[in-house]
C-alpha positions as CSV (number, residue, x, y, z in Angstrom):
1,M,16.7,-6.1,-20.4
2,K,13.7,-7.3,-18.3
3,N,16.0,-8.9,-16.2
4,L,18.1,-6.4,-15.2
5,L,15.2,-4.2,-14.3
6,K,13.9,-7.1,-11.8
7,L,17.2,-7.2,-10.1
8,E,17.3,-3.2,-10.0
9,E,14.3,-3.8,-8.2
10,V,15.6,-6.7,-5.9
11,T,18.2,-4.3,-4.9
12,L,15.9,-1.5,-3.9
13,M,13.9,-4.0,-1.9
14,V,16.9,-5.1,-0.1
15,L,17.4,-1.4,0.7
16,G,14.1,-0.9,2.0
17,I,14.8,-4.2,4.2
18,F,17.9,-2.4,5.6
19,M,16.2,0.9,6.3
20,F,13.1,-1.2,8.1
21,G,15.9,-2.7,10.2
22,L,17.2,0.4,11.2
23,L,13.5,2.0,12.5
24,G,13.9,-0.5,15.6
25,Y,10.4,-2.0,15.3
26,S,10.0,-5.8,15.6
27,W,10.7,-7.8,12.6
28,W,7.5,-9.2,12.4
29,W,5.6,-5.9,11.5
30,L,7.1,-6.3,8.1
31,P,5.4,-9.1,7.1
32,A,2.0,-8.3,8.3
33,L,2.3,-5.0,6.8
34,I,3.7,-5.6,3.6
35,L,0.7,-6.3,1.8
36,V,-1.2,-3.3,3.5
37,P,-0.7,-0.6,0.7
38,D,-3.1,-3.0,-1.4
39,V,-6.0,-2.1,0.1
40,S,-5.7,0.8,-2.3
41,M,-7.4,-1.3,-5.1
42,V,-10.6,-0.7,-3.2
43,G,-10.7,2.4,-5.2
44,Y,-11.8,0.1,-8.5
45,L,-15.4,-0.3,-6.6
46,F,-15.6,3.8,-7.5
47,G,-14.6,2.6,-11.3
48,S,-11.3,2.6,-13.3
49,K,-10.0,6.3,-12.9
50,V,-10.6,6.3,-9.1
51,G,-8.6,3.4,-8.8
52,A,-6.1,3.8,-11.1
53,V,-5.9,7.3,-8.6
54,C,-5.8,5.4,-5.4
55,Y,-3.7,2.4,-6.5
56,N,-1.1,4.9,-8.0
57,I,-0.7,7.0,-4.5
58,A,-0.4,4.0,-2.9
59,H,2.6,2.4,-5.2
60,H,4.2,5.8,-6.1
61,R,8.0,5.4,-4.9
62,G,8.2,9.1,-4.7
63,V,5.1,9.0,-1.9
64,A,7.1,6.2,0.0
65,V,10.0,8.4,0.1
66,L,8.8,11.4,0.9
67,L,6.8,9.8,4.1
68,Y,10.4,8.5,5.0
69,F,11.8,11.9,5.1
70,V,8.3,13.7,6.6
71,G,8.8,10.7,9.0
72,I,12.4,12.3,9.4
73,Y,12.1,15.6,9.6
74,F,9.0,16.0,12.1
75,M,10.5,12.7,14.2
76,L,7.6,10.8,14.0
77,P,9.0,6.8,13.2
78,I,5.5,5.7,12.2
79,V,5.3,7.6,9.6
80,Q,8.6,6.8,8.7
81,L,7.4,3.3,8.8
82,I,4.7,3.6,6.3
83,G,7.3,5.1,4.1
84,T,9.6,2.2,4.2
85,I,6.6,-0.1,3.9
86,L,5.3,1.4,0.7
87,F,9.2,1.4,-0.5
88,I,9.5,-2.4,0.0
89,H,6.0,-3.5,-1.5
90,T,6.3,-1.2,-4.3
91,A,9.6,-2.5,-5.1
92,M,7.8,-6.6,-4.4
93,D,5.4,-5.3,-6.8
94,R,7.6,-4.4,-10.0
95,I,9.5,-7.5,-9.4
96,F,6.2,-9.6,-10.3
97,G,5.7,-7.3,-13.1
98,Y,2.9,-4.7,-11.1
99,G,3.3,-1.2,-12.1
100,L,1.6,1.9,-12.1
101,K,-2.2,1.9,-13.4
102,Y,-3.5,3.8,-16.7
103,E,-7.0,4.5,-16.2
104,K,-8.5,2.0,-18.6
105,G,-7.9,-0.4,-16.3
106,F,-6.5,-2.7,-13.8
107,K,-4.1,-4.7,-16.2
108,F,-3.0,-1.3,-17.9
109,T,0.4,-0.6,-16.1
110,H,3.5,1.6,-16.9
111,L,5.2,-1.7,-17.2
112,G,3.3,-3.2,-20.3
113,E,-0.5,-5.4,-19.5
114,I,-0.5,-7.6,-16.9
115,G,-1.1,-11.6,-18.4
116,N,0.5,-10.4,-21.3
117,T,3.0,-13.3,-22.2
118,N,4.5,-11.3,-25.1
119,G,6.2,-9.0,-23.2
């Protein structure tokens, strides 16, 4: 099952890359921006609760899709780009086992504990 879920995330990542290609930006923007959502981890400087909220907002697929459609509706390609980058980044994180965070600490995610080899 774990491999099937990873395959699903790979498929979503490919979809995101396809969506990026439709936006018309130069391809070098993708690797330049792909890790930007991880800046949200700065929230952990203010504690686990604030960190989890900041991280989860920047790594929630629903936020990514909402931003993409807001960009379409208001004809703001930069907002579409932000949504697409968040979408791709979120899929990439899920492939590596990084899920949405619980308030008790960074390593506690909806996919299980990061670094736990029993899962």
